[in-house]
C-alpha positions, 0 to 999 in steps of 0.5 A: 585727068592727072596721072600719078603714082597714086592714080596708077597704084590700083592698076599696078596691084591688079596687074601684078595680082595676075602677073606674078603667077605667070612671072613665077611660071615663066621664070620656073620654066627658064630655071629648068633650062638654066639648070639643064645648062648648068648641069650639062655644062659641068658634065662637058662642053660638048654636051652643053654645046649640044643642048644649046644647039638642039634647043635652038632648032626646037624652040624655033618651032616651039615658040611658033606653036606656043604663040599660035596658042596665045590667041586663045587668051584675048578671045576667052578674056574678051568674052569673060570680061563681058560675062563678068559685067553681065553677072553684076548687072544680073545681080542688080536685077536679081535674074540671070539673063539669056546672054550670060548663058550664051556667053558661057556656051561661047566660052565652052565653044572656045575650049572645044574648037581650041582643042581641035586647033591645038591638035592641028598645031601640034601635028604641024610642029611635029611635021616641022621638026621630025625631018630635022633629026637625020640632018642635024649634022648638016647645020655646020656644027662640029661633028661631036656636037651633032652626034651628042644632040641627036638623042636629046633632040629626039626626046624633046621633039616627042615632049611637044605633044603633051606640052602643046596640050598643057600650053592650051589649057594654061591660055584658056585658063589665063583667059578666065583670069586665073594664072595661079593653077599654071604656076603651081603645075609648072613649078611642081614639074619643074622641080621634078625635071631638076631632080631627074636631071641630077639622076640622069645626067650624072648617073645617080640612084642606080642609073648610068651617066647619060649627059645630054640624053639624060636632060632629054629624058628628064624634060620628056617625063616632066612635060608629060605630067603637066597636061595630066595635072591641068586636066585633073584640076579643071575637072575638079573645079565646078566653075571650070568643069561646066566648060569641060563637060560641055565639050562635044562635037556639036560645038566644033565648027569650021568657022570657029576654028578658022577664027582661031587660026586667024588670030593665032597664026600671026602671033605664032609667026611673030613669035617665030620671027624672034625665035628664028633670029636667035636660032639663026644666031646659034647656027652662025656663032657655032661657025666661029667655035664651040667656045663661042657657042657656049658663051653665046648660050650662057648670055642667052640663058641669062637674057631668057631668064629675065625676059621671062619676067617681062613675058609674065607682065606681057601675059597679065597685060593681054589678060587685063586688056582683053577683060577691060575691053570686054567691059567696054572700059577703054580708060582702064584699058589704057591705064592697065597697059601704062602700068605694065610698061612701068612695071616692065621697065623696073624689072628690066633695070633689075635684070640689066644690073644683075647681068652687067655687074655680075658679068665677071661671076656669072659665066662661072656657074655654067662652066670652068672653061677659060676660053668661054668665060671672058667671051661670055662676060662681054656678051653679058654687058650687051645682053643687059642693055638688050633687056630694055628693048626686048621687054618694051617690044614684048609688052607692046605686042601683048597690049596689041593682043589684048585688043586682038590686033595681030597682023600688023605687028606680025609684019613689023616683027618679021621686017625687024627680026629677019629683014634687019637683024640677020643681015646686020648680024652676019655683017657685024659678026664676020666682015667687021670681025666683031664675032659674037658681039656683032650678033648681039649688037644687031639684037639690040638694034633690031628689037628697038624697032618694034619696041617703038612701033608697037606702042605707037600702033597701040595708041592709035588703035585705042583712039580708033576704039574710043572714036567708034565707042563714042559714035555708037 
């Protein structure tokens, strides 16, 4: 088969149709973090460092929890893909088969057991984060940063309860191929978050200025509303209400929950490995100075912002791959995956260009501190280079999730992010004397490993699936 732009064009369109709402959802979430940083940064450097440090600790656990829930999407997506194929066949036969009813019940089972699984993940997250509260001053940060961080950290820890429920609802609907609802809810609540930031951080509308703590209250209120909106939407739509109304204790099974754990835990650990690397980098760079930490935070915020685009394409890739796998169309699986790689590289190029060419201007958006700006400008060059390897490893991991291959990618991630990046980053930062630059160079080197190995693994797995399909 000859591959050309014309060949891939239908796959670009289908992928983007699913990806754009996810990209806007992820981008919107990153924009809230960006708005927090900009507003808090202009309130004070200490508050900016406190928010940076708190989020670094918090998101290590949060990313694991969100990653663990990503296993819902390929499981539901695989069944949904098969269901769509059966519906087409039933239209041709002019009758609904018993298998269609069984697939609907299977999706309801994933919803019911997924809620149980989400509750377990939430309890685990709280158990890991709550003990950190009295020990925030033990991470080697400057005393004023630790003191400022504590009230903010408490509020964002409490917000994990509603946010996990929202994440589960989002992953479930993404499995059904709908990414628009999550986009609308996220964007709406994010706008509320930014408004509340303005009110509570600086003290408007009769409120006293609260600095970092005000940003914490804004995040808590916005996250509390997100699952409420999702539940209302799911109950209001007939196609989804059938799954909600079917929730019952009868469908809860230990086997199903264990299956969700088996798929979700490796994804969560893979996400945790990368998050742990970045969290450790905040702690390590905090040992240099609060100015270095603030500069690191600026570069990280910009890298996160552009990474959200790759993450959106990755989520769409998992959805498209799982649907096509459910239909048994392995050629479409391959084409959809390759199309996502092309789209990701395009986004990476745009993101890298913004950071590299805007390196002398972007830091001023966050701060006026002349000690922070030159360091941040240098880090933005390396962050721009990072976009390519980070984007490719994200898409590779998403492709593997779509075919429910999660254990080997987890091992690769743990080796690259913790076994390679951390020792290398420490060496480059301190003994070699590169400072914060050393840690970012280590990021680029470490993320290149899964960027290559994930894609090799996917191609091998696809060949295996093709062989099994032909044998059958």
